[in-house]
N, C-alpha and C positions, 0 to 999 in steps of 0.2 A: 405206478405200475401195480403195486400191491392192491390199491383200491380198485384198479381195473380188473385184476384177477378175481377179487372178491365178487365184483359185480357179475363177471362172466360165470362164476360158479353158481351164483343165484339164478342166472338166466338158464343155465343148463338144467336146473331143477324144475324148469317149467315156465320161466318168464320169457315172454316173446320180446325179442330185442329189435324186431324189424324196424319199428318206428320210434324207438327210444334213443335218447342221446347219452353219450358217455362223458363223464367228467374226468379230466386228466390234469395233472400238474407236472410240468417239465422244468428242466434246468433254467434258472434265471429268466431271461426275456423270452425264451422259446416256449410260449404257453399255448396249448391247444385247448380250446374250450369246447367240450362235447356236452351240450346241454340236454337235459330231459325235463319232463314236467316236474319231477321232484327236486331238481337242482336249480331251476330257473330263478328262484327267489334269492339264491346265493351268488348269482352270476356277477353282481357288482364287485365282488371281492376277488375276482380272478386277476391274475397278473396280466399286464399289458406290455406290448412291445414299444420301444422307443418312447413316445410321448403318450401319457395317459389320456390325453384329450382326444386321441385319434381312434375312432371307433369304426366298426364295419358291420354291415348287415349280415345276419346269419339266418339260415332257414330254421324254422321251428319244428319241422317234422323229420329232420335228418341232420346228422352232424356235418358241419361245413367248415372249411377253412377259406377265408376270403382274402384276396389280395387288395390292398388299398389302391385308390385311384392315383396316388401320387408317386408310385414306383416309376422309375424313369430309366431310359438308356440313351446313350449318345447317338446322334444321327450324323449323316454325312451329306445332307441335302444342301441346296443353295441357300445362302443366308440373305435375310432382308438387309438393306443398306445400313440400318441401325444395328443389326444383330451380328455384324461381321466380327465384332470384338468380344467374343464370348470366352469364358473361362473353360479350361479343359475339365474333363469329367473327374479327374483325380486331384483337383485342387484341394488345398487344405484350409481349414478355418481355425484361427487361433492356434496354429502350429500342429494341430492333430488332423488325421485323415478324415475326410468326409464320411459320415455315416449315412448310407442310403436309406430312404424311407423304408420302414419295415412292413412286412406283410402282417396285417393285423389279425390276431386270433381272438380278439375280445368277444365276450359273450353278450355285451350290451348291444342293443339295437342302436343303429346310427340313423338319426333323422334330423330334420331341420328344426324341430321344436325343442331339442335338447337344451336345457338351461345350464348344464354343468360342463359341457364339452363342445368343442367345435365339431362340425360335420366331418365325416371321413373324407370329404372332398376338399377340406381346407388344409393349410400348412400350419403346423404348430411350431412355434419358435420360442426361444427364451433369450434373455438379455445377455447371457454369458457366452453362448456359443451359437454360431449360425452355420448351417449347412449351405455352402455356397451353391452347389448344384441344385439345391431345393429352392432356396430363397431367390436366387438370381436365374431361375430357369428361363431358357430361351426357347422359342418355338422352333428355332433352327436346329437344336441339338438335344432336346429333351422330349421324352414322351411319357405321358401319364398312363398308369394302369389302374384299373379297378375291376374287381369281380363282384359286382352288385347284381342282385337278382330281384326283380320286382315281385310283387305279391302273387301275380298270376304265375310267374315262373316258379315260385315256391310250391304253389298248389299243384302245378302240373309236373313238377320235378324235371323241368327242361334242362336244368344245368346246376351243378354244384361242384365245389372245388374238391371236397373229400367225400367219399361215399363209403358206406359199409357194403363191402362186396359179399354177395351171397355165395359166390363160388370160390373166392380166394380167402386167404387168411387175413384177419384184421390187421396183421403186421404190415400189409401192403399200404394201408391207409396211413399208418404211422410213419412209414418210410416217406410217403408223400409229404406229410407235414414236416418231417425232418428236412426233406429237400427244399421245401419252401423256406424253412428257417435258415438254411444255408444261404439261400439267395438273399435273405434279409441281412445276413452278416457279411455279404460281399464275397462269399466263398463260392464263386460261380462254378469253378471246375469241379469241386466236390459235389455241388448240387446236381450238375449234369450227370455225374457218375451214379448218383442215387436214382435219378429219373431213368437213366439207362437200365438199371436193374429192374425197376418197375415195369418198364416198357418191354423188357425182354420176356417177362412173364405174361404181360397183357399189352400187346402192341397197339391196341385200339383204346387205350385208356385216355380219354380227352383231357382230363385234369392234369395228368402227368405230362402230356404233350404240351399243354399250355405252360406248365411250370418249367419244362426244359426250354421251351421257346423263349420264355422270359429270361432265363439264365443266359441263353445264347445272345439275346438282345443286349443285355448288360455288358456282354463281352464284345459287342459290336459285330457279332457274327449274324448279320441281319438276314442273309439268305437262308441260313440254317434255321433261324427263328421263324421266318415266313413258312418254311417247309413244315415245321411242327404245327404252327397255327392252322395251316391248310389241312393237314391230316386230322387235326382235332375237329375242324369243320366237317370234314368228310365223315368222321365217326359220329358226330352229333351236330347236324346242321342248325339246330336250335341253340347252339352255344354262342350267345350274343357276345360274350367277352372275347371269344376267339376271333370273331369278326372285327371287333374293335381293335384288338391288339395287332392283328395282321394289318389293319388299316394304318395304324401308327408306324409299324415297321416299314410298310411300303412308302409312307410319307418320308421316313428317314432316308430311304433310298432314292427319293425324288420321283417315285411313281405316283404322281398326283392323282390322275384319273382313277386308278385302282384303289388308292387310299380313300378317296371320297366315296367310292362305291361300297367299300367295306364298312366304313363308318355309317353310311346311310342304311346299310343292311342291319347294323347293330341297333340303329334307332327303331327298326321295325319291332324288335323285341322289347324295347323300352322307349316308347314314343315320347314320353315326357321326361326323359333322362337329361337333367341339366349337365351331368358329367359328359355324356357323349356329345351334346350340343357344344359344350365347351371345347372338347377335343376337335370336333370337326371345324369349329370356328377358327381355332388356332391353325389347323392344317390349311384351311382356305386362306388365312392371312399369310402364312408362310409362302404360299404359291401365288400370292398377289391377286386372289379372287376376292377383292375387298368387299364388294356388295354382299356376296354370300356370307363372308366372315361377319359383317355387321348384322346380318339377319340372324345367324346362329347365336352369336354372342349376346345380342339383344334379347333373344328368346331365353337364353341361359340365365341372364340376370333377372328376368321376370320370374322364373321358376325358383331361382336361388339368389335372393337379394343381397346376400353377404359374400358372394363369390368375388373376392378381390382380384384374383387372376383374370377372370372374365372381363372385369371392368377395365383393367389396364390394357389388355389386348384389344378391347373394344375401342379404347382411346387411340391405339396405334392404327387400327383400321379406319377410324373416322378421320384421323389426320391425313391418311393416304389419299382420301377422296376429297380433301379440302374443307372438311367440316371442323375447323380448328377450335371453335368455341366449344362445340360438343365434345371434341376430343379432350380438351383440357378438363372439362367437367368430369369426364369418365376417369381420367387419371387421378384427379383429386378425390373422387368418390372411392377409388381403390385405397388411397392413402387414409381417407377418413375411416375406412374399415380397419386398417392396420397401419399405423404410422411408422412402423418399422419394416414395412414390406419393401425390401431393397430393389426388387425387380421393378416395382412401380416407380420408385424414385429414379431409377436408371432410365426408364422409358420417358418420364417427364423431363429429365435432363436433355435427352436427345430431342424431344419435342421443342423445347425452348431454344436449343442450339440451331435446329432447322429453321426456326422462325427468326433467327438473328437476334436472340435475346440472351446475350452471354452472361449478364449479371444474374438473371434468374437461374440459368443453367448452373452457374457456379454455386449459388446458394443451395441448390438441390444436392450437388456433390459434397459440399461441406457437411450437409446434414447426414448424408450416407456415411461419411467417414466418422462422424460422431457415433453412429450406431455400431459400425464395425471398422475399426482402424486398420484391419488387415484385409480389407476387401479389395483384391487386386484389380477387379474390373473398374472400380471407382477411380483408382489412380490412372488407369488407362484413359478413361473418359475425361478426367480433368487435364491430363496431358494433351489429349486431343483438342480440348477447349483452349488451353494455353497456346498450342501450336496455331490454331485458327486466329488467335488474338495477336500473333507475332511475338509471343513471349517464349521463345524457344528454350532458353535456359531454365525457366520455371517448368516447362514441359519435360525437359530432361530429368529434372529432380524427381518429379512425380512418377515418370515412367520407370526410373531406376528403382524406386520403392516398389512399384507394382511388379517389376521383373524379379525382385528379391523374393517375392511371394510365389510368382508363377513365371519361372524362367524360360518356359517354352512357349510363351505367348507371341506368335509371329506378328500380330498387329502392333504390340508394344515394341518389339524389336525393330520392326521396320520404321515405326514412327520415331523412335529414339534415334535411329540411324539418320533419318532425314533431318532431325533437329541438329545433330552433330554436324551433318553435312552443311546446313545453312549457316552455322556460326563458325565454320572453318576448322572444326576438329576432325580432320579427314581420317586420321588413323583410327579413332574411335568409331567413326562412321563405317569405315570398311570392315572393322571387326564385327559390328552389329549386322551389316549386310550379309557377311559370310555366315554368321550364326543363323540368320533367317533362311539362307539357302540350304543349310544343313538339316533343317527340321523335316520330319516326315509329316505330311499333311493329309487331311481327310475331307477337304472341300475345295471346289473350284475357285471360290473367292480367295481362299488362302493361297492357292496355287498362283493366282494372278499376282498376289503380293510378292511371291517368290520370283516370278518373272521380272517384276519391277525392281526387286532388290538387285538382280543381276545387272540391269541397265544402269540403275542409280550408282552402283558400286563403280562402274566404269566411268561414269560422269564425275564421280568424286575424285577418282584417280586422275582424270584429265584436268579437273580444276586445280588439284594439288600441284600438278606439273606446271601450272601457269601462275601460281600464287605469288611468285616474286618477279613476274614479268609485268610490263605495262598492261593496264587494263584493256587497252585497245587490241591486244593480242589474244584476249579471251574470245575465242571465235568458234563456238559449237557448230554453227552452220557451215563454216568452211573447213574445219579440221576433222569432224567426226564423219565416219562413213555414212552415206545416204541411206543404205538399207538398214543399218543399225538404228538410225533415227526413226525410220518408218516403223520398225518393229517396236521400238520404244513407245512411240505414239499410240500404236494399236494394241499394246500390251500382249504381243504375241510371244510364243515360245522362242527362247533365244538360241535353240539348238542350231538352226540353219545359219544364223548369223555367226555363231562360233565356228562352225565347220566349213562354211562356204565362203564367207565374205570377210567378216570382221577379224582383223589381226591387231589387237591392242599392243602397243609397244610395252616393253617390260617396265612399267611404271612402278609396280609395287616395291621393287627392290630399293628404289630411291625415295620411298614414301617418308622416311624419317627426316630427310633434309627438307622436304616440302611442308613447311608449317608456318603459321603466322609468326612474324618476328615481333620483338618488343616495340620497334619503331612503328609497326602497323597499328598497334594499340595506343601509342602515345598520342594524346589529344593536344595538339598545338593550338594556338589562338586561332589560326586560320581554319583548322579543322572544326574547332568548336563553333566558329562563326558560320561555317558552311552547314554544319549539322543543324544549327538553330534555324537557319534560313530554309533548309529542306523540310524540317518539321513544320515550320510555319506555313509553307505553301501546301504541303501534303495534308495537314490537318483540316484544311478548308474543304477537302473532299470528304465530307462526312459519309457519303454513300458512294459506292462504286458504281460502275456503269451498268450493273445488274440490279441496282437498287438495294444492295446489302452493305452492311457495315464493313469497312476495310479495317486493317489493324495497323498498329504503330509502325511495324516494319514496312508495310506497303505504303503508308503515308510517307515515310522517309525516302523509300525508293522512288515514289512519284515525284517528290520534291527535288531529289538529286537529278533525276532524268530531265525534268522540266527546265531546271537551271542550266544543265549542260546543253540541252537543245537550244535554249535562248542564246547562250554564249557562242556556240558554234554557228548557228544560223545567222546571228548578228555579224560575225566575221565574214561569212559568205556574202551577206548583203552589203557590207562595207566594200568588199572587193567589186561587187557588181556596180555599186554606186560610183566608185572611182572610174570604172570603165565607161559608165554612162556619162560622167563629166568629160572624160577624154573624147568620147564620141561626139559630144555636143561641140567641143572646141574644134574638132576636126571638121564637123559639118559647117561651122560658122566660117571656116576658111575656104572650104571647097564647095559649099552649097550642100543642100540636102540630097542624100542618096535615096533612091527608091528602095524600099524594104521589100524583101520577099521572104516568105516563110516556106520551109520545106521540111518534109519528114525524112529523117535520116535513119537508115537501117544500119545497126551495128552488127558487124559480122559475127562476133562472139557475144551472144546475148548473155547478159548477166543473169545468173540463176541463184544469186545469194545476196546476203546483206553486206554491210560495210565490214571491212577487215577480213573477208573471206579470201580464199586462195584465188578466186576468180573475179574479185571486185574489191573496192575500197570505198571509204566514206567520201572520197573526193573524185570518184570516177564519173564518167559520163553515163547517164542512164541508157537503157536499151533503146528507147525511143526518146528523142528530145526535140522540142520545137526551138529552132535557133533563127537568128536573122543574120544578114550579111555584114553586121558590124564586127563579126568574127571574135566576139568574146565568148569564152567557154564558161559553162555553168560549173562552178567549183563544188557544188554539192547536189546530189540527186535526191529525188523524193525518197528513194529507198535508203539512202544514206541517213536522212533525217530520222526515219522511223527505226532504223537499225540501232540508233543510239538508245532509244527506249527499250527495244527488244533485249539488248545486252543487259541492261539494268534489271529487266524482268527475269531473265535467265539466272543471274547471279543471286537475286533476292529470294526466289522460290525455286531452288534447284531441282525439286522433285516434280515440278510441272513441266512436261515436255513442250516447251514453247520454241518452235522452230519455223522457219519459212517453208511453206508447203512446196514451193518449186525447188527447194534444196533437198527434197526427199529423193527416193530412187526414181529411175526413169519410168517406173510402173505407176506413177502417180496419176496417169490420165483418167482412170475411172474413179479415183478417190474423191474424198470430200475434205475440204479444209475445216469445216465445223459441222457439228450435229447438235442441235438444241431441241430436246423434247419438251413439249407442253403437257402431253398426256402419254403415259406408258402403261398399256393395259388398261386397268381401271384406276391407276394412280394419277393424281394431279400433281405435277412437279411444282413444288412450292415457289421456286424462284421465277418460273416463267408462266405459270397458269394464269396470272392476272392479264396476260396478253391473249388469252384464248379467244374471246369474242372478237377482238380486233383482227386477229389472224384469220379467223373464220370468215369475217366480212371481206378481208382482202382476197382470200381464196375465191369467194363467190363472185367478187368483182372481176377477177382475172378470168374465171370460167365463163362468165357472161360475155366478156370482151373477146375472148379467143374462140369460144364455142368448141373447145377441145381440151383434153388433158393427155397425159402420157401414162402408159402402163408400166409395170415394173421392168418390162423388157424394152422400154422406150418406144413402144408402138403407139401411134396416135389413136385416141379414143374419141370419136365424134359425139358431141352433145346436142347436135342441132335437131334431132328427131325425137318423136314420142313425148313431146312436152318436157324434156329433161331440163331445159334451161329454166322453165317456170318452176319446176320442182326444186331446182338448186337455189333459187332466190327465196324459197319458202323454208329452206333447211335451217334447223335450229342447233345442229350439232355436227361434229365430224362424222358421227355414225349415220346421220341423215344423208350427208354428202356421199359417203361410201355406198349407201343403199341405192342412191340414184345412179351412180356410175356403175355399180355392180361388181367392182373388183378393186384391188389396191391400185393407187395411182399417185402421180405427182404432177405439179404444175409449177411454173416459174414466174415470179414477178419480174418487173423490168425497171430499169432506171434510164432516164433520157440522157443521152450523151452530150457533152459539151465539145469534145474534140471533133466529132463527126455529126454535123447537123442532120437531124431527122433519124439518127440511128438510135435504137433501143438496145442497151446492154442486158444480158441475162443477169438478173438480180439473184434473189434467194429462192430456192425451191421449197415449196410446201408439200409435204408428203402425208398421205393418210393410208395406213395399212392395217389389216386385221391382225389382232394380237390375242390369241386365245379365243375362247368361245364368245366372250362378251366384251373384250377389250380392244383398244385401238392404239396404234402408234401414230400420234399426231405430232409432227416435228417440222422444224425448218432446217434445211441443209444448204451448205454452200459448195457447189461443185468446184473442183480445182483442176480443170483441164487446161492443156497448153494454149488452146485457142482463146479461152476465157481470160487466162493470165495475160496474154498478149493484148487483148482489148483493154483490160483495166490498167495494165502497165502504161499504155499510151494515154489513157484518161488521167491517171495520176501525174504523169509527166506534164500534161497540159495544165492541170490544176496547179501544180507547183510553179510552172512558168507564169501563170496568171497571178499567183500570189507575189512572186518576185517582182513582176512588173507593177503591181499595185503599190508596193511599198517603196521600191527603189525609184529614184528620179526625184520629182518635185516633193513627194510626200516623205522622203527619207528622214528619219529622226524626228518626225512631227510628234508633238504632245497635244495636239488639238483633237479631241475625241471625234468631232464631226468629220474632220478631214480624213480620219482613219476608217471611215465607214466601209469603203470598198475593200480595205485590207481585212476587216473582220468578216465580211461576206465571203471573201476569197478563202479564208481559213476554214470557214464552215463548209464551203463547197468541196474543198479537198477532203475534209473529214467525212463528208457524205459519201464520196466515192470509196474512201478507205473502208467504211463500215459495210458497204455493199460488196466490196472486194473480198474482205475477210481472208487475207493471204497467209495467216498464221495457223498452225495446228491448233492452237488455243491462245487465249489472252488478247485477241484482237480488239475486244471492246475496251479494256483498260488501257492498252497501248494507244488506241486512237484518242482517248480523252487526254492522256498525259501529253501526247504530242501537240494537241490543240492548245493546252495550257502553255506549253513551251513556246509555241509560235506566237501566241498572244503576248507573252512576256517579251519576246524579242522585238515586238512592235510597240513596246512601252505600255501595254495594257495588262493589268494584273487582275486575276479573278479573285474576288473577295467574298463571294457568296458560297452557296452549296448547290449541288444537284438536288432538285426537288425530290423529296422522298417518294419512292415508287416509280420514278421516271427512269427509263433506261435509254440513253442517247443512241445506242446502236439500233435499238428497235425503232426509234423514231426515223432513223435513216432507212431502215428496211421497209417501213410502212408507207413512206412517201416515194412516189414514183418519179418525182422530179426534184432536182437539187434546190430549186428556188422555194418549193413548198417546205423542204426540210429547213432551209435557212429561216423562213418565217416562223416555223414552229419552235425553233430553238432560241432565236433571238429574243423572244418575249420574256424569258427568264434569265438568259445569259447576259445580255447587254446591260441590263440595270445593275448587274453584279460586277461589272468591269469598272476599273478606275485607272486613270493615267498614272503611271509610276515608272520612275527610272532607278529606283533603289536597287534593283537587281544588278545594276552595273557595278555596284560596290561589293558584290559578293566575291569571295575568292574564286579563282579559276578552278573548276572541278577537275579537269584533266591533270593539272599540275599539283593540286592539293592532295587528291586521291590518285596518286600516280600508278600504283601497282594494284593487281587484283586482290592481294592480301589486305591492302589498306581500304579498299572498297568493302570487303567482307567485314572488316573490323568496324568500319563506320556504320554499316547497316546493323551490326549486332551490339553496338555500344548502348549503355543504359541511357535513359532520358536525361539524367543529370550530368 
């Protein structure tokens, strides 16, 4: 200040200060560089904020204070699938609070050619301490700020951060610098008060408005921030930084269109700004406009070849549109630029996990934790990976470490609760679910987790109440209120369920007595033998029915379910065989009776699975085909599949797997399943490989039917104006939408066996506009009562045909050729199941497990693997006739079958794992 006073004295004596810069030295890191022609050569010695390598452009003809590009504030917009699990803004690194990126006051110029420091657009880190919000910045909750002015802007003086006011005291400008310094130090309230004082004297001071808006933004007061940025624009429409920051704030509020407009306007002032291209690319990515994101980020890295952040987000965008090789290259390029860039490591981890490469994903996370052992996000990601691998106890360990660092992370709380839930630690699960429900959240995705936590807590309490009962009494479909299950499946707000319908019994008070007992964990010889057998059968399914790796827990679940199905179906078939023999003896005495088949209508139609209050595993199906020999079918088709459903429900308790017809009476317009291939511009990694085939099936159906249906189920004719010809030339779902002219759906069909000449409604293929350039291209399964009735009849006939094929002269045969009709009957039943899709989710896996169990019951063991990339349920959907499905599957399935009766030596599942607790313990026990 003494130096400043001396300079001012000189200027009063005749020196013109209008275009000279002032040098100042302030306390510690709060350094304001006011350069002039006679001070510029000493500028390299000025103090710097935070990291000495972070520089910022300044104007040469007036004193400026520049905000770095990497200043950030939290946002509350929707999260990308990968970015749901982000650290809160007030995370700590190495036990100390995060230090936000400082507003740089350095007097050195910042440019790409600097040899001694990184560009001001880069993040500078050291090996001892990492700023979590900086290093692991997510597009969903972080925004970058910079006040960079291009050369033309400097010449025209369109915008500067600090100015020498001709009408006000120079103290105003120092108060501005002080306010910015307070923002740097995280003292946002004090900064706002300083800016308030400045704006009280000069309400139209754009630099002060931007400074206060920045402070508001850091405080998550985004509406107030936008108001300040807007007023700054009104005062100085050429203030490009105000346009950019308002765009970022609007993006944080989810105002996508307005955000892009503002960032595009900012680009008008700096057309070749890699910084703004980077910002707009991230905003486009956040809102899933991936093509535009790729364009912006690609342009950014051409201008700034060492922008590691742009490269990793380019990788995310490329992955979203199915360019996996290019995406991996972009992520690796980011890490080549900075091997300690945690954000890029996290993105690469998610990339490998999405592509079902768990080993590579785990290697990435191990590397992250070597860089920073207190990086909470890494523990969450590794916990997520262990959960997906079925290693729930390992997941709990990592999630606990992560929560010790960031205790308010709802993603980790919910995931740990689900892991406790799966392994039978219900008290701990309920505690975590409650903790998740008590958190205050700032995004819709996190709110969805809270809704799920409510439902999962109730399911955990229900399961705990059944833990010491026989496993057959574990009956979610029969015991839980239909509307509760429907809200659970749809992830809806639980308020209406709580207030209007659902009345949970007072389970919590008795939670302490409902826990796994020592005998549940005791591994007897019988249990050990059964577990080994289940693992052996399950491990042969290297890929699930969606073409992706299953985990150890799912392997064991599939093995247990297949063995139990084989054991119980075998008993039912033995009963039928005895009746068949008795009938033959009777016929030999009294002569052959004429057989007549008739369709029996059951007055009380079954709307649930085995063990439900309205049905059992041994009840007669809603429709059954019987003859006048008067023997009863001891097991229905739904009873068979319910065995596998129950195992699926207890194995992965956080998946809402329920029978669709056991939801509320309002299920008429609902859908049992919804599988997207394209969402907007994103190509869904699991299902996009079926894009071309689905498109061709759609074109075939459109040509055959000459019509489709609108969103309101009105018929849209395609027989005029050459539309059918255009449809056959279509190369994409966008082309089909263009021909039809509006959103539409069509339905495949499957030929009936029960009713000759009848075609059942199969799967609906839907194409709808999503955003300006995207589409929702998906397959859906309707779950209307009429369709349920048709497929219920079809499944009953298929089950009857299977029983007839095996029972009788072929019963117990070990001749592979003799059992050909049995194999074909099992595949036909599987075909109708996959087209039926009667579960809220999990129908694909359940169908394959039941198929294995039925084959085993007929002395045929599957010894191979599902071919990689093949999804059996999709094969059923794409084939319009059961015979064509049988031919397509038998080519790889039948060579992998061998005659085996070893399964008959396995311990009985129902008696060995008698209680629900013993089932949970067996699923959760270690491999050894």
